[in-house]
C-alpha positions as CSV (number, residue, x, y, z in Angstrom):
1,M,76.2,59.0,44.3
2,S,74.0,58.5,47.3
3,K,75.7,58.0,50.7
4,H,75.1,54.3,51.9
5,V,73.9,53.7,55.5
6,K,73.7,50.8,57.5
7,I,70.4,49.1,58.3
8,Y,70.2,46.7,61.0
9,L,67.2,44.0,60.7
10,E,65.9,41.9,63.7
11,I,66.0,38.4,62.7
12,G,62.9,36.4,64.1
13,S,64.0,33.9,66.7
14,D,61.8,31.6,68.8
15,N,64.2,32.4,71.9
16,L,63.4,35.7,73.0
17,D,66.6,36.2,75.1
18,Q,68.5,35.6,71.8
19,R,68.1,38.5,69.1
20,E,69.8,38.0,65.9
21,I,70.8,40.9,63.8
22,E,71.8,41.1,60.3
23,S,73.1,44.3,58.8
24,L,72.8,45.6,55.3
25,W,73.8,48.3,53.4
26,A,71.3,51.2,52.0
27,T,70.9,54.3,50.3
28,P,68.3,57.2,51.1
29,H,65.4,57.0,48.5
30,G,62.2,59.0,49.2
31,T,61.1,58.6,52.7
32,G,63.0,55.2,53.1
33,F,66.0,53.5,52.0
34,K,66.7,51.2,49.4
35,L,68.6,47.9,49.8
36,D,71.9,47.9,48.4
37,N,72.6,44.2,49.5
38,I,71.2,40.3,49.3
39,P,70.4,39.5,52.7
40,F,71.6,36.6,53.7
41,Y,69.2,35.9,56.7
42,M,66.1,38.2,56.7
43,K,63.3,36.8,54.8
44,G,60.8,38.6,53.1
45,I,62.9,41.5,51.4
46,A,65.2,41.5,48.8
47,L,67.9,43.8,46.7
48,N,66.5,47.0,46.1
49,D,63.3,46.8,48.1
50,V,62.7,50.3,49.9
51,I,62.1,49.9,53.5
52,S,61.5,52.4,56.4
53,A,63.9,52.4,59.3
54,K,63.7,53.7,62.8
55,K,66.6,54.9,64.8
56,I,67.4,53.4,68.1
57,D,70.5,53.9,70.0
58,G,72.0,56.0,67.1
59,C,71.5,52.9,65.0
60,L,69.1,52.6,61.9
61,F,66.7,49.6,62.5
62,M,64.5,48.4,59.5
63,D,60.8,49.2,60.4
64,K,58.7,47.8,57.7
65,L,58.7,47.2,53.8
66,L,57.8,50.0,52.0
67,E,58.0,49.2,48.1
68,P,58.9,45.7,46.9
69,S,61.4,45.8,44.0
70,G,60.2,42.6,42.6
71,H,63.5,40.9,42.9
72,S,63.9,37.4,44.9
73,T,66.4,36.0,47.2
74,I,67.6,32.6,47.4
75,R,69.9,31.3,49.8
76,V,72.4,28.3,48.7
77,W,74.4,26.1,51.3
78,F,77.0,24.2,49.6
79,S,78.0,20.8,50.4
80,D,81.7,21.3,48.9
81,E,83.0,24.9,49.0
82,K,85.3,24.6,46.3
83,E,82.0,24.8,44.1
84,V,81.2,28.0,45.2
85,Q,82.8,30.1,42.8
86,A,81.9,28.3,39.6
87,V,78.2,28.1,40.5
88,R,78.4,32.1,41.6
89,Q,79.5,32.4,37.9
90,E,77.1,30.1,36.3
91,L,74.4,32.2,38.2
92,K,75.9,35.4,36.8
93,S,75.8,34.1,33.3
94,M,72.2,33.7,33.9
95,G,71.5,37.0,35.1
96,C,71.6,36.6,39.0
97,S,74.0,38.5,41.1
98,S,75.3,36.8,44.5
99,E,77.2,37.5,47.5
100,K,79.2,35.1,49.7
101,S,78.8,35.2,53.3
102,E,81.3,34.9,55.9
103,Q,80.2,31.4,56.1
104,P,81.9,29.9,53.1
105,R,79.5,27.7,52.1
106,L,76.7,30.0,52.1
107,V,75.5,32.0,49.2
108,A,72.7,34.7,48.7
109,V,71.5,35.0,45.3
110,D,69.2,37.9,43.9
111,I,67.0,37.0,41.1
112,P,65.9,40.3,39.4
113,P,62.2,40.3,38.2
114,D,63.1,40.3,34.6
115,I,65.3,36.9,34.9
116,N,63.2,33.4,34.5
117,Y,62.6,32.4,37.8
118,E,61.8,29.0,37.0
119,K,65.0,28.5,34.9
120,I,66.9,29.3,37.9
121,I,64.8,27.1,40.2
122,S,65.4,24.0,37.7
123,Y,69.1,24.8,37.9
124,L,69.3,24.8,41.5
125,D,66.8,21.7,41.8
126,A,69.2,20.0,39.7
127,G,72.0,20.6,41.9
128,K,70.1,19.9,44.9
129,T,69.1,16.3,43.5
130,K,72.8,15.5,43.1
131,G,73.3,16.3,46.6
132,R,75.5,19.4,45.6
133,W,73.8,21.8,47.7
134,D,70.5,22.7,49.1
135,Y,68.7,26.1,48.9
136,Q,66.0,28.2,50.6
137,E,63.6,30.8,48.8
138,A,63.9,33.7,51.3
139,C,61.8,36.2,49.4
140,L,59.7,35.5,46.3
141,G,59.4,39.0,44.7
142,F,56.8,38.0,42.1
143,L,54.1,37.0,44.5
């Protein structure tokens, strides 16, 4: 099993004085690193993407995307924290993995390339229409 390393990603912000950082686990892969977490905040990357990283002050920071995996990342913000676990189970039954953030109502969802994206979005749209949650498409791997 490959050794996991922590990769830091600098999230764009309008305020240059406030750098926001997200960290993800990754494994060495060829000349880069394969992401082993679903990103919560960084846009444009997804689980299993291969990225390059540069060392800054002893830490690895994402440089650029080398190989997209075809996975998509959706962020879901729940109106009621009590719904999180049941919805994660429902998404799992549809073939999607998810991770809960330190903010209990925020969940990052991975949609693998072999899963029908429209079916997942229809499910999410139905919940959004009922006010159960809102969601954001953070990375569309099929584009």
